N, C-alpha and C positions, 0 to 999 in steps of 0.2 A: 536592299534596299525597304521593299514593304515590310518586314520584320521590325525594322529598324525607325520606320516612324510609326506603325502602332506600340510600340514598347518606348517613344522617346530615346531621351539618349542617353537613358542606364543601359550600360556595357552588362550588366548580368542580367536582364530580363531574362526568363526563362525561354528553351528553344521549343517551340511546340511538339516538338518529336519526341524528346524526352520525357518520358510518364513521372508523376509525383511521386517522392519517396515520402510514405506516410511515418508518422513517427512511431507508431505502434499497430500490428496486423494480426488478430485473433489466426491461432490453425485450426480451422473446421473442416471436414473433409466428408465424402460417406459414410463411412462409420457413426458418426456422429448424426448426421440424417435418417440412416437407418433405427439408430435407439431410438430417436424422437418417435420414429413412424412404429417402432414396435408397441409403446408406451402409450402412442395413441389408439391402436389396434387392441390395445388390452380393456380397455375402457377404466383403467385408473389412472388420472392423470395429475393428481392433487399430492400431497404429502403419503407417501404410503411404499411399497415395497421396494422402489429404485431408491428413495432416498434411505429407508435403513439400507439399504447394502452399499450406496455410497461413504456414509458413515462408517460404517465397518471398515469398507476399504481404505480412507482415510486415514484411519486412526489406525489401523495396522502400516501405513504407510509413512506416517511419522514416529510411528512408534509411544502412540499412547494409549489408556485405556477407555478413554470415553472422547467419542467427538459428536455433536449434535449440527445440522444444518439448517440454517436459518434464510431469510429473505435477503441479505446482504452484508456487508463488515460493518456496518452502520448499526443495525439491530442487535449482532453481534456484542458488537463494543455496548450498547444499552444494557443487554442483558448480563453481561459480565460485571460491569460496574453496579447492577442493581445485586448480584449474587454476594459480591463482596460487601454489602452494606452500606453502598454510597447512598445519602441522602441528601436533603435542605440543609445546605450552608455546610458540606464537609467539603474538603478540599481533598483535591487530587493533582499530584504533583505530573507535571507531562512539559511537551517541546510546543513553545509557536510553531516550529519550524516541519508544519506538519497540516496534510490534508485536513480543511476545516470538520470534516464529519468528527476526527480525534475528540477534540473539544466540544463540539456540539452533543455526541454523547453523554458528558459528564455535566452539561448543562440540561438535558432532558431529565437526570437523574435529581435537578433540582444542584445540581452541585457545583462547587468553584474551581477552575481549571490554576492551576499555579505554575507559569512556563518559569523554563530555567532555558542556559542556552546549549547549543549545542558543540560538539566535540570541534578542537580546532583544526584537525584533519581529515573534517568529515563530514557527514550529514546527521548522525544520530545523538540523542542525549548524551551529554558529558557527567556520566557518574559522580564525578567527585562534587558535583554542584548539588546533588540530592538532598543531601545530611543538612545543608542551611538552609532548605527551603521548608524542610518538613518543623510543624506543627504540633499542636493537642487537637486541631482539627481536620489533620489529615488520614485520610481514608485508606486512600492505595497509590499508588506510581504505576502511572500507562505509561512505558516505554515503548519507541516506534521501531521497526527494522524498517528506515525508509530506503524508499528503492531498491528495496530486495535485499537490501545490505547488512546482514545482524549485527545489530547493536551490541556494545559492550558489557553483555548479558549479565555475567558474572557476579562482576561490584554492585550490579542493580539488584541481585537476587538476596547476596548476601546481606544488603543493607537491609532489605522486607525482612527476612528471616530473625536478622537479631533485633529489629526493632516490632517486629509482628505487623507489619504492613503488607497488605498483597501485592503482588506483582502482576498485572494484566500486560501482556504484551500486544500491541498494535501490529500483526503480522501480516496482513494488508496485500503488501507487496511480495511478500516472504514464501510462498507456498513453493518447498523444494530446497529451498536455502536452507545452510547447514552451520553451525557451528562446534568445535571441536572441545571437550566436556570431559574432564576426567580422562584424557588421554585415548578419547572416540569421538569420531565425528556421528554427529545427531543430527537430526533434523528439527529445525525449529517448530514449535509445535508440542516436541516433546516433554511436556510439563516439565521445564526449568523455572519457570513463572508459576502462578496460579491459575494461569488463564491466558488461550492463546485464541487471537481472532482473524480469522481471515477474508480475502478477499474473492470472488471470480466475476469480477467484470471485466467486460472485455477488452482491456489495457495490461490485465494481471495475464501471469504464464500459463494457469489453468483457468477457464470460461466456461461459466453456464448461462451465459448471457447477461446474468448475475446472480448474484447469491453470496452466502457467507456461509461460516463454520468456527462452530466453538471446540475447542480441543484441551481436555483437563483430567488430570488422574484423580480429582474429587468430586465421588459417587452423586454427594448431595447437590455440589453445582451441576453437574447434568440432571439429575432430575430437576433441579429449579429451571433450568434452561427447557426444557422439553414442558414442561408445563406450563411458562408463558410463551412460549413460542405461539402456542394454540389457543391463545384465550384462557387460560386457567383453568380449561377443562379436564373433569379429572382422569376419563377414560378416553383413551387416542381412537381415531376412529377405526384402525385396524382391527382393535382388540374390538369396539362393538359389533362391527359388520361381522366379524368371525365367529361370535358368541352363538351360540342355538339358544341362548334365554335374552331374555328381552331385558337391557340396561340402559338406564337411566344418567346420564353423567351429571356431575355437579360444578358448581362454578364459584370457589370459596375463595379465589384470591382474583386481584385484578389481574389480566393477562391481556396478550398482542396478537396481533395475526402478522406473526414474523415468519410463517411456514414457507418451504421450501418446494415445487412442485416435483414431483416424478419425473417431469418433460424434463426439466435441469438437471435435476438429479442423472438422469439417462447419459446426458452429456457432460457431466462431471465425470462420470464413471471411463467411460472412453479418455477421455480427457486426462484423466489421471495416469492411464495404463502409457499416454504417450509422453509423462512429464520425464522420464529420465532422459528419452533422446532430446526434449527439448530444450534440456538445460543444456546439455551438451552441449547444442548448436547456439546455443547462445553465448556458454563461455567461450566457446571457440571463436566468434563473430566479436565479442570483447578483447577478446587477446587480439586479434587482430586491430581494431581499433586502439589499443594501446600500441600497439608495433608503429603503426602510419600516424598517429596524432602525435609521438612523441617527438617528432621531427618540424614539430611546429612553435617557433618560439614566444613564451608567455603563456602555453595552456595548459592547464593545469590539470590531472588525469585522476580519476577518482584513486581512493588506495583499498584494496584486498588487504585486510589485516592476516597475517599469519594461521590465526586461530578461525577465519571464517571462509567460505566459500559461499559466494553469490549465485543467485539465481539470474541476476543480471536484468531484472524484469526493467530497468531504465540504466542509460548510461549518460550520466551526467557529468560537464565539462566546466571548469571555469576558465572565465574570462581573463583577461590581459587586465589590470586595475583602469588603465586611459582608455578602455573601448566600451564601447556604450552597446548594452545587450538587445535594446529593441534593433539598433542599427544592424547588427551581427543577424538578428533572425529576420529582419526582414529582406537582407540581402542574400542569406540562404535559402529563404520563401522565393526572390525571386528567379532563383535556380532549381526550384521545383521539388527543394528539401524542407519538411516538416518539423519542426521543433517545438519545444515546450521552455518557456521560462522555466528556472531554477524552483524550489518547490516554497509555497506560500507561506507567509506567516501570519498567523490565524486572528492574535493582537492586532495586527493593522488595518483588518478588514473593519467594516462599518456595524457588522453584527456583536463585536468585540470592543465598541468604542466606551460603554457605559465602566464606569469605575468598579462595578457588581458584577460585573461579568466575568471576570475574570481577575487575576493576580499576576502581577509580574515579579520573582521572586529573584533573577538577577539581570543582570547585563542581558540583553541578547542582539549586541553588535555581531556577533556571527552569524545569529543566524537571518539576520536582517541584510548582510552582506553576500550572504550565500544566497538569499533570493534576489539580489541584484546582479551580481556576476557571474549566474551560473546559466546554462541552458541543456536540456536534455536533449541527445542527438536520437536520430531512428535505429532502433533495436528489435528485431523480430528475426523469425524461426527461418523463415521464408526468402533473407536478404541472401544476396550473393555476394561473392568476392568481388565483382562489379559495382556491388551500389555502395559497398564500404569504402572504395577506391572512388567516389564518385560522391559519396560527403566527407570524406577527409579535405578532399580537392576544393569545395566549393567553402567548408571550414577557413582552410589557406585562402581562400581569395575572398571571404569575406571579411574578416579578418584585416585584411590590407585594406581592404574598400572602408569598413567601418572606422579604421585607425587613424582616417584623414579628417571624421566627421567631429565635432565639439563632441564632449559628450554630457548626455541627455542631465536635465538637472531633477533631481528626484524630490519629491513631496515631501512639504515641511513638517507632513505627519509624521514619517518616517524619522527623522533627527527626534523628532518631541516623543517618540514613543520607543527609543532604542533603550 
């Protein structure tokens, strides 16, 4: 009765004996702590030998010629767009259905994001819509491997090559994800497009606290990344400090402070060694989700195409049409299950309300529907089988509870901007 009084009449109020299941949790342990300790005691804590080693190991892991570490994925996207020549008034074809950084990076270059819709059966760019969005001002195509699931990259790359338009991959969530390419399984980032950009934020499968990486087969792009990430400095710290002669550096180009520290890189090197095991565990958990959630009527599960292997950075499910998203999420939270709403739509945010900030080239109905009707369930390597069962049963009961409530009325701006 005491619990009943404190919680009110909601039968779903979380039991105090049950721990909260977070939506994500990084895997960090003694190895990472020891790696940071080693760097601290070395005396070189900013961009230096650990960053260089991390870059080399990451390039080898994805199978590309060049990898350049930066402060985060947003800065990686900014440098990638600069490298392919995006400037004032240039258009970049991308999706609204992504984290806002995807489009923000275009605007950092004074470019214009051109939004097209996502595919009918997933959450990635629909390649069939790209060509109708191309104009004389199109400077690049920026596709996203959303939630760790590889997008249908081959037709995107073919369009780019045929029309001489660079293809940049926002692979923020896709470290370790794979795509079937010419009969071989290859890592995302193996220079399928022109440049791929990765994130090491704590919600990603590999984390350095924060951080990013650019991969490319183009040595000139790589040279530009390395110049721009450190203020446009003509000589690196490592070269200057290792020289037996005095060297004065030059700053002939505008650059940025987009460096990664050796502290972060040391953590990243340990994380990269863990990655195959982490992905194997996440794939096992995702399969459990698929098996157990398949018994819930009306719930649509994510599709992994035959040509893709996701790292399952996130597990996103689509709710039945008549069920209110917020009500389901609240009912889950009351049971100690953290979730996130479906991926945002950039064109619906206030920062993109002005007509000059972007261009909508196709209907975005699928994108808007995905944001309204999907939720991201907890998924992290430390989850147990019992955690999966608990989440699934909570989803089952929350759907039943939410189905009895009236559907929430969506904001008029959503309808106006579709």
